[in-house]
C-alpha positions as CSV (number, residue, x, y, z in Angstrom):
1,X,11.1,8.3,6.3
2,X,11.4,5.2,8.8
3,X,7.3,5.0,9.5
4,X,6.7,2.2,12.5
5,X,4.6,-0.7,11.3
6,X,2.2,-2.5,13.2
7,X,2.4,-5.8,12.3
8,X,0.3,-9.4,12.6
9,X,1.4,-12.4,12.6
10,X,-1.1,-15.1,12.6
11,X,0.4,-18.7,13.3
12,X,-1.0,-21.8,15.9
13,X,2.7,-22.9,16.7
14,X,3.4,-19.9,19.7
15,X,7.0,-20.4,19.8
16,X,7.1,-19.9,16.1
17,X,4.6,-16.2,16.8
18,X,6.9,-15.4,19.5
19,X,10.5,-16.1,17.8
20,X,9.3,-14.0,14.7
21,X,7.5,-11.1,17.3
22,X,10.9,-10.9,19.0
23,X,13.2,-10.5,15.5
24,X,10.4,-7.6,14.5
25,X,10.6,-5.7,17.3
26,X,14.0,-5.6,17.8
27,X,13.8,-4.5,14.2
28,X,12.1,-1.2,14.5
29,X,8.7,-3.0,14.0
30,X,4.9,-2.8,16.5
31,X,4.0,-6.1,16.1
32,X,1.1,-8.2,17.8
33,X,0.5,-12.3,18.0
34,X,-2.6,-14.2,17.3
35,X,-2.3,-18.2,17.7
36,X,-5.4,-19.0,15.1
37,X,-7.3,-17.4,12.8
38,X,-10.0,-17.0,14.8
39,X,-8.4,-14.9,17.5
40,X,-6.6,-12.5,14.4
41,X,-10.0,-11.8,12.9
42,X,-10.8,-11.0,16.9
43,X,-7.9,-7.9,16.6
44,X,-8.4,-7.2,13.5
45,X,-11.7,-5.8,14.4
46,X,-10.8,-3.5,17.2
47,X,-7.6,-2.5,15.7
48,X,-5.7,-1.6,12.7
49,X,-2.6,-3.0,11.5
50,X,-0.1,-2.0,8.2
51,X,0.1,-5.8,7.3
52,X,-0.3,-9.5,8.3
53,X,2.6,-12.7,7.9
54,X,0.0,-15.4,8.8
55,X,0.2,-19.2,8.3
56,X,-1.6,-21.4,5.7
57,X,-2.1,-24.2,7.5
58,X,-3.9,-23.6,10.3
59,X,-6.6,-25.6,12.0
60,X,-10.0,-23.6,12.5
61,X,-9.8,-22.1,9.2
62,X,-6.1,-21.8,7.0
63,X,-4.4,-18.7,5.8
64,X,-6.4,-17.7,2.4
65,X,-9.7,-18.8,4.4
66,X,-8.9,-16.5,7.2
67,X,-7.3,-13.8,4.6
68,X,-10.8,-13.9,2.7
69,X,-12.6,-13.0,6.3
70,X,-10.1,-10.3,6.8
71,X,-11.3,-8.2,3.2
72,X,-14.5,-7.4,5.3
73,X,-12.6,-5.8,8.0
74,X,-9.8,-4.3,6.4
75,X,-9.8,-4.0,2.7
76,X,-6.5,-3.2,0.8
77,X,-4.4,-4.4,3.9
78,X,-1.4,-6.2,2.7
79,X,-1.6,-9.7,3.7
80,X,2.0,-12.0,3.5
81,X,1.6,-16.3,3.9
82,X,4.3,-18.5,5.2
83,X,3.8,-22.1,4.7
84,X,5.9,-25.6,4.9
85,X,3.8,-27.2,3.0
86,X,0.9,-26.1,1.1
87,X,-0.8,-27.3,-2.3
88,X,-0.1,-24.9,-5.2
89,X,-4.4,-24.1,-5.4
90,X,-4.3,-22.9,-2.3
91,X,-1.6,-20.4,-2.6
92,X,-3.0,-20.1,-6.4
93,X,-6.5,-18.6,-4.5
94,X,-5.2,-16.9,-2.0
95,X,-2.8,-14.4,-4.9
96,X,-6.0,-14.7,-6.8
97,X,-7.8,-12.3,-4.1
98,X,-5.1,-10.4,-2.8
99,X,-2.2,-11.3,-0.8
100,X,0.9,-9.8,-1.8
101,X,3.2,-13.2,-2.0
102,X,4.5,-16.6,-0.5
103,X,7.3,-17.1,2.3
104,X,8.5,-20.5,2.5
105,X,9.5,-22.2,5.8
106,X,12.1,-21.9,7.6
107,X,12.0,-17.9,6.6
108,X,14.9,-16.0,5.7
109,X,14.4,-13.7,8.0
110,X,16.9,-11.2,5.7
111,X,14.0,-11.4,2.8
112,X,11.1,-10.8,5.6
113,X,12.7,-7.3,7.1
114,X,13.6,-6.3,3.0
115,X,9.8,-6.8,2.4
116,X,8.8,-4.8,5.9
117,X,11.1,-2.2,4.3
118,X,9.9,-2.2,1.0
119,X,6.2,-2.0,2.7
120,X,6.9,1.4,5.0
121,X,8.5,2.7,1.6
122,X,5.7,1.6,-0.4
123,X,2.8,3.9,1.9
124,X,4.7,7.8,1.6
125,X,2.2,9.5,-0.7
126,X,2.3,13.3,-1.9
127,X,-0.9,14.7,-2.7
128,X,0.4,17.8,-5.6
129,X,-2.9,20.6,-5.4
130,X,-2.8,24.6,-5.4
131,X,-5.7,23.9,-3.3
132,X,-4.4,23.8,0.6
133,X,-7.9,23.1,2.2
134,X,-7.8,20.1,-0.8
135,X,-4.9,19.2,0.3
136,X,-5.4,18.7,4.5
137,X,-8.1,17.1,3.9
138,X,-7.4,14.2,2.0
139,X,-3.6,14.0,3.8
140,X,-5.6,13.7,7.3
141,X,-8.1,11.3,5.1
142,X,-5.2,9.3,4.2
143,X,-2.7,9.7,7.5
144,X,-5.9,8.1,10.0
145,X,-5.3,5.0,7.3
146,X,-1.6,4.6,8.1
147,X,-0.3,6.4,5.0
148,X,2.6,8.7,5.1
149,X,1.9,11.7,2.8
150,X,3.5,15.8,2.1
151,X,1.1,18.3,0.7
152,X,2.6,20.2,-2.4
153,X,0.7,23.4,-2.4
154,X,2.8,25.3,-4.9
155,X,2.7,24.2,-8.6
156,X,6.3,25.2,-9.1
157,X,7.6,23.2,-6.3
158,X,11.1,21.2,-7.7
159,X,9.6,17.9,-9.1
160,X,12.9,15.9,-7.5
161,X,12.6,16.9,-4.3
162,X,8.6,16.3,-4.7
163,X,9.2,12.9,-6.5
164,X,12.6,11.7,-4.2
165,X,10.7,10.8,-0.8
166,X,6.8,9.5,-2.6
167,X,6.1,6.0,-3.8
168,X,2.7,7.6,-5.7
169,X,1.8,11.0,-6.5
170,X,-1.6,12.2,-6.4
171,X,-1.5,15.3,-8.9
172,X,-4.5,18.0,-9.9
173,X,-4.3,18.8,-13.5
174,X,-5.9,22.4,-13.7
175,X,-3.1,24.1,-11.2
176,X,-2.9,27.7,-10.4
177,X,-0.2,28.9,-13.6
178,X,1.1,26.0,-14.9
179,X,-1.0,22.7,-15.8
180,X,-0.6,19.1,-14.5
181,X,0.6,17.7,-17.6
182,X,3.4,19.4,-18.3
183,X,3.8,18.7,-14.3
184,X,3.6,15.1,-15.0
185,X,6.2,15.4,-18.4
186,X,8.3,16.9,-15.7
187,X,7.6,13.7,-13.6
188,X,8.2,11.0,-16.2
189,X,11.4,12.4,-17.3
190,X,13.3,11.8,-14.0
191,X,11.1,8.9,-12.6
192,X,9.4,7.2,-15.9
193,X,7.7,4.7,-13.5
194,X,6.6,6.1,-10.2
195,X,2.8,5.9,-9.9
196,X,1.0,9.5,-10.9
197,X,-2.4,9.3,-10.0
198,X,-4.2,12.4,-12.1
199,X,-7.0,14.5,-10.1
200,X,-9.4,16.9,-11.9
201,X,-12.7,18.1,-11.3
202,X,-13.3,19.0,-14.8
203,X,-13.9,16.1,-16.3
204,X,-15.3,17.3,-20.0
205,X,-12.9,20.8,-20.0
206,X,-9.8,18.8,-19.1
207,X,-10.8,15.0,-20.9
208,X,-8.2,15.8,-23.8
209,X,-5.6,16.8,-20.9
210,X,-5.9,13.8,-18.9
211,X,-6.2,11.8,-22.1
212,X,-2.3,12.8,-23.0
213,X,-1.7,12.4,-19.6
214,X,-3.2,9.0,-19.5
215,X,-0.7,8.0,-22.7
216,X,2.3,8.5,-21.1
217,X,2.0,6.0,-18.2
218,X,-0.3,8.6,-15.7
219,X,-2.1,5.5,-13.7
220,X,-5.5,6.8,-13.3
221,X,-7.5,9.2,-13.3
222,X,-10.2,10.2,-10.3
223,X,-12.5,13.0,-10.3
224,X,-13.7,15.9,-8.0
225,X,-15.5,15.6,-5.3
226,X,-13.2,12.1,-4.5
227,X,-15.1,9.5,-3.7
228,X,-12.7,7.7,-1.0
229,X,-13.5,4.4,-1.6
230,X,-12.3,4.9,-4.8
231,X,-8.9,6.4,-4.5
232,X,-8.1,3.6,-2.0
233,X,-8.9,0.8,-4.4
234,X,-6.4,2.5,-6.8
235,X,-3.4,2.5,-3.6
236,X,-4.1,-1.0,-2.7
237,X,-3.7,-1.5,-6.8
238,X,-0.8,0.3,-6.9
239,X,0.7,-1.2,-3.5
240,X,0.0,-4.6,-4.7
241,X,1.9,-4.3,-7.7
242,X,4.9,-2.7,-5.9
243,X,5.1,-5.3,-3.1
244,X,4.8,-7.9,-5.6
245,X,7.4,-7.1,-7.4
246,X,9.7,-6.8,-3.8
247,X,8.9,-10.0,-2.8
248,X,9.6,-11.2,-6.4
249,X,13.3,-10.2,-6.7
250,X,14.4,-11.3,-3.0
């Protein structure tokens, strides 16, 4: 799935934002430029973005300060810093507050493009639940927040097909005619590291089953009715871990 990402580029050097915008646009991304943290925050108040690429050293506020304010407007939005010179203290502060990582200037464009390709792949989610209404409602919510969603209401569907194109699976634990735990075991046999978020409306009844699922590396369990902020927080944590791994592998 090739998902068109909208990327906000922030740097007080207009030549830098123009050059990066041209490169990313040629590679199929939608770009918006800002030449200060304040201008970027104004844009974030009126537009949605899939990622932000920001310089660290800017005159009105540095990139980490900008990120800290950005989190109030669009929490969970992936932010990557770029810098030619910045103190380790500033960079560490950014990482501790949720910045994905740092690109050193001059930028390695191939690494940058590989990162954004990884970001697009990491926004594809499969919802596995035999309740079509639940699937549609949750799918619509996630789609509005920029995720690619597949809805699977037949729990007997091929697990390989279910997981092949997905980066996260939301798995109901009480399916029609089959246990969610059995589905998870099948997933684990083929995809041992694929993040799986458990979902159930039966906290007490399913307690032992949920515990068994967590012991084979289910990521977490959320309970119906779902609290959407809790779900988005978990998805953000998963995405941050995967994107940092993608950056460290460059």
